[in-house]
N, C-alpha and C positions, 0 to 999 in steps of 0.2 A: 280230312288230312289222316294222318295216323301219327301214333304218339311221337316215333321217332321223328317223323317231319316237322313237329310240332317244336320238338328239343332243337331240331337242329336249327331251326328258324330262330328261336328264341338266342341261342348259342350264336349266332350269326349277329344279330342284334345287341348282344351286349358286347361282340367284338367291334362292333362300327360303334358304339357309343363309347368303348375304351380308347377305340383310335380317336376318335374326335375329342375327347376329355384330353387325351396325352397330346396332341397337337394344341388344343387350347390352351393348356399349361404351359406348353413349351413358348407359344407366341405371348402369352401374358407374362409372362417372367421376365421378357426383354423389353416389352411395348407398353404393359401395365402393370408393372410391380407394384406388391402390397407385402405389406412387414406389419406385424402382429409385434415384433421387437420395438415397442413405442413409448414412451415418456413425457410425461409433463415434466421440468426440472425448472427449480426457483433455485438461486443462489443461496447460499445458506451463508451467513455472517457470523461469526464466531464473536460470543460477547466475551472479552477479555479486558479487566482494567489494567490502565498504565502504570498505576503505581498499587502498591499491596495497602492490605489495612482490613480492618476488622469492619463488618458490615454494622450497619447503625441504622440504615432504612433501606426497604424494597417499595419502589413506587409502583410497580407493575401486577398484574397475575400472570399466570402462564396463559400461552396461547391469546394475550392481549394484542390487539392492532398496536402499532406504535408508529411514529414518525420522524424521521431524522433531527436529531438532535433532544429529541425526550428522555429526561434522567430517566435511567432504568433501576438503579439503586446509589445507593451514598456511603463511602467510608468515612471513618473516623478523622474528622479532620483537626483535630486538636493538634498532632505534632506535626501536621503541613502549616498549622497558624501559625505556629511559635519558628517554623523555618521563615515565613514570611516577614514576621518580627524581625528576627535575629536581621536576616538579608536586610530589611530596611534601615535599620541600625549601622550595619557593612557601610551603607552608601553615606548615611549621614555622619560614619567617622571616615569614609574617603572625601568628602567635601572638607571638613577640620582639616583632615591633614594637609587636603592641599593649599588650603589658607594659611596653614603654618608654613606650608613649601612656601607660599608665595612670601609671607614676612621673611625668611630665610632668607630668599633671595633677594629682599631689599636692604639687608641688612647685609648681607654680603656685596649687594653691589656699593654700599656707603662705604665699605673697608676697603673695598679696590678704589674708589675714588679717594680715600682717605690716606691710602699706602700710595698713590700716584702722585698725590700733593705733594708727598715726603718725598717720595723719592725725586722727584722734579729739583726740590728744594735743596735738596744735599746732592745734587748732580750739579747747581748750579753753585754751590760754595765749594763743592770742590774741585771746580773748574778756577774759583777764584784764588783758592788757595793753592794751586798748582803752580798761577803765576807769580803769585807771592813768594813762592818755595824757589822759583826759578831766578827771583831778582835776592833770594837770602833774606827777605824780608820774616820769612817765620824756619820754624826747624821743622826736620823730618818728621817728627814725632807729632806733630801738631796736626800734620798732612796726611799721615798714617790713621790717625784717629778719626778725620771726617773722612778716609774713603773706606774706614772698615763700617764705619754707619751706615754709608752710599751703600755698601754691599749689604749689611743686614737690610737695610729697608727693601732692597731689589727681594731678596726672599721673604719678606713678609708681602710684598706686592704679589708675589707668584702665588703662594700661599693663599693670599687672600680671592686670587681670580681660580682657583682649584678649589675651595667652597663656593663661588660662587656658580662655577660650572656644574661640581656636585649638586647644588641645590637645584638647579634649572634642569639637569636629566633627571632626577630623583622628581620633580614638578612633573616634567612631559608637556603635553599640550594643554592649553590652557582651555581647549573646545569642549564638545561631549565628545569627542576624542579618546580624551585623557584615559591613560592606562590604567590607573589606579580605579578610577570612577566607572570606567567602561568593566573593568571586571565583577565590581560590586554591583552594578546596573545588571549585569547578566545574571549574575547569581540571584538577585530578586527576580526577576523575570522566570530564572527556572524553577524557583520556590514557588511563585505564584502560578506558573504551568502546572505542576503540582498537586497545590490546594484545588487547582480547576478540574486534574484530573480523578479527583477524590467523587464527584458526582461522574458516574459512568453513562455515557448515554450512546443511545441508537444511532449507527453509524448509516445506515439506510430505511427506508419505509418500508415495512413489513408487519410482520407477525412475531411476536416474541414466545417460542416454544423451549419446553425441556426445562425451565426455569425452577430449579429446588432451591431455593436461597432465602434464609431466613435472616433476621438479625442475628450478629452473635457469630455468624459465621468468617471463617477469616479465607478472603481472598489474595492469591498470590499475585503480583503482577506478572503479565502475559501469559498465566493460566485461564483460557477459556473456563468459563460457569454458566453460559447459557448458548440460546443461538436465536438469531433473527433471521429467519423465511422470507427473504426478499419480494415482495409486490411484482417486480420484474419475473418475466418465465421466458421459458425456450421450450421447444416439444422437437426431441431427438429421436430418430429412427434407424434404425440397424437395417440394413439391407445385404444380401449378398452380392458381392465383386459385380456378379455379370449382370443382377438386376438393375445396376447402376451406370451400364454400359451406354446406355441411350439418356440417360439422366443428365442434367447440368444446372448449375445456379439461375433461377428462374421460373423453373419449371413448375406449372400449378400442379396441385394435391388436391387430394379430401380427407380428411380427420375425422376420424369416429373415435369420440370417446367412449370407454367401457361404462362410465358413468350416468352417461347421458344416451341410452338406447335409442334407435331411431332416428338421431340428428348427425346430419352430415355437413362440416364447417368447411367452406373453400379456404385454401391454405397455398403456400408458394415456398419452392426451397430458397433459404437464404444463404446457406452455406454447407460444403462437404469437408469434413475433416481431411487434413494432411495424408494421416497413417493413423496404425493401432498401436498398440503397447507391443505385439509380438515384434514389429519392424524396429521396434528401436533398440539401436546397441550403445552397450557401456564398454567406454576404454576401462575395464578394470584389472587389465594384463591376463588374464585367462585366454586360451586358445579357443578356436571355434567348437560348439558344441552343435553339431548338426543335426534336426530330429529325424528320430529312429522310429519307421511304421514300416509294417508288411502289408496293409491294407491297400487295396487298388484303388479303390475307393475313399478319397479323405473328406474330411468337413470340409467345406467351402468356409474360405474367408467373410467375415460382416464387416461391412465398412458402415459409418455414422454420417449421419448427413442432420441440418439442423433446419427447420421450417417456423415460422410465424403465420398466423391466420390473419387472412384480407380484411377480416370484420370481427365485429365482438375481442376487442381487446381487454374488455374487462374480463372476462371470463376465464382467461388464461389467470387472471391475478387469483378468480376465486378457485380455481381449482388446487388442490394440496400439491407439492413436491412428491413425484414419482407417482403420480394417478398415469395410470396404465392407458394406451389407445390404440387405434390402428393407423395406418398411412397409406392409401393409396395414389400412386405417382400416375403422373399422365405425360411422358417424356415426348409423345408424338400427338398428333392430333385426328381427326377422321373416326373411322370404325373403332380403332382402338381406345382413343379416348371415350368413345360413347359406351363401348364396353365395362369402360372401367368405372363408370359413374354408376352404370347397374350394378354392377360388385360391389362398389362400394355402400351403394344403397341396402343390397342384400347384408352384409356383414351388419350394417346399424339394426338391421330387423334383427339379424340371430343375437345380437347382445340383449333383446328383452329375455333368451331362453338360458346364455350361459354368459 
């Protein structure tokens, strides 16, 4: 075989290999897609105090595992304890005020009763003198005096009823729903809650990180000062749109973690994101801004899916958030799934190298 014939044979073989690989990658992209754009994501909960104050004690160290409810650090309690004491005194004052109003109501009722008795007595006297006046047994002046006394007694009665009504309104309900007492108790509850918030607690189970606090620092209400990486974890993977055309929730998958070369973990798709930021419109009052490009071939759009491992849930909790991985999907069964498993194991072995 001449050198030209040998060269031609190698060219033919290379063309055949290229064609086979081209067809393989076209089919693989549809029926056994793989993505290296995958990460382990843990929810990160920012630690921010509900109230402000100077930090008096830090009870944890950086990167320490914590449980929900564990006290992370404590703020100066003095001002908040004084607020609780003040609110407790306000509750006692409200109780005393209500007792005074109760006494005022009793006094007002007694005044109404006395005024009512006086009006009744003068009413009878006025009727008696009216008959005597009709028979001319008394003078007009005497009758007018009794009538004036009767009218004055009516005014006194109305004033007594008004004072009774005012005292009753000020007293309000005699149950726990009394307005004055309820306001004082609510203020006390707020003060106790603020005092409780001086112990800043972990909201979730996880690992506290980026902790740079020391006693003496001032922490403002609502300002994050640390973060807790939750033990819960999620695997996210970004695929080209075409690669997900055959995929659906529930499809089997394999996950290969960069930190665990040679190991392939079974997983399945739990959800597919409804969209990406590029498809989000904001009503800002501006006109449309179409994308301008003179490129014939544009970049593919990537969509995100979420996966979970079928076994070893503790593995995800142990991996740091942001840990990279590779995801192999199996949207169809048969030969494509078999080749996909081979592809996944090949990638896992390659992780020993890169």
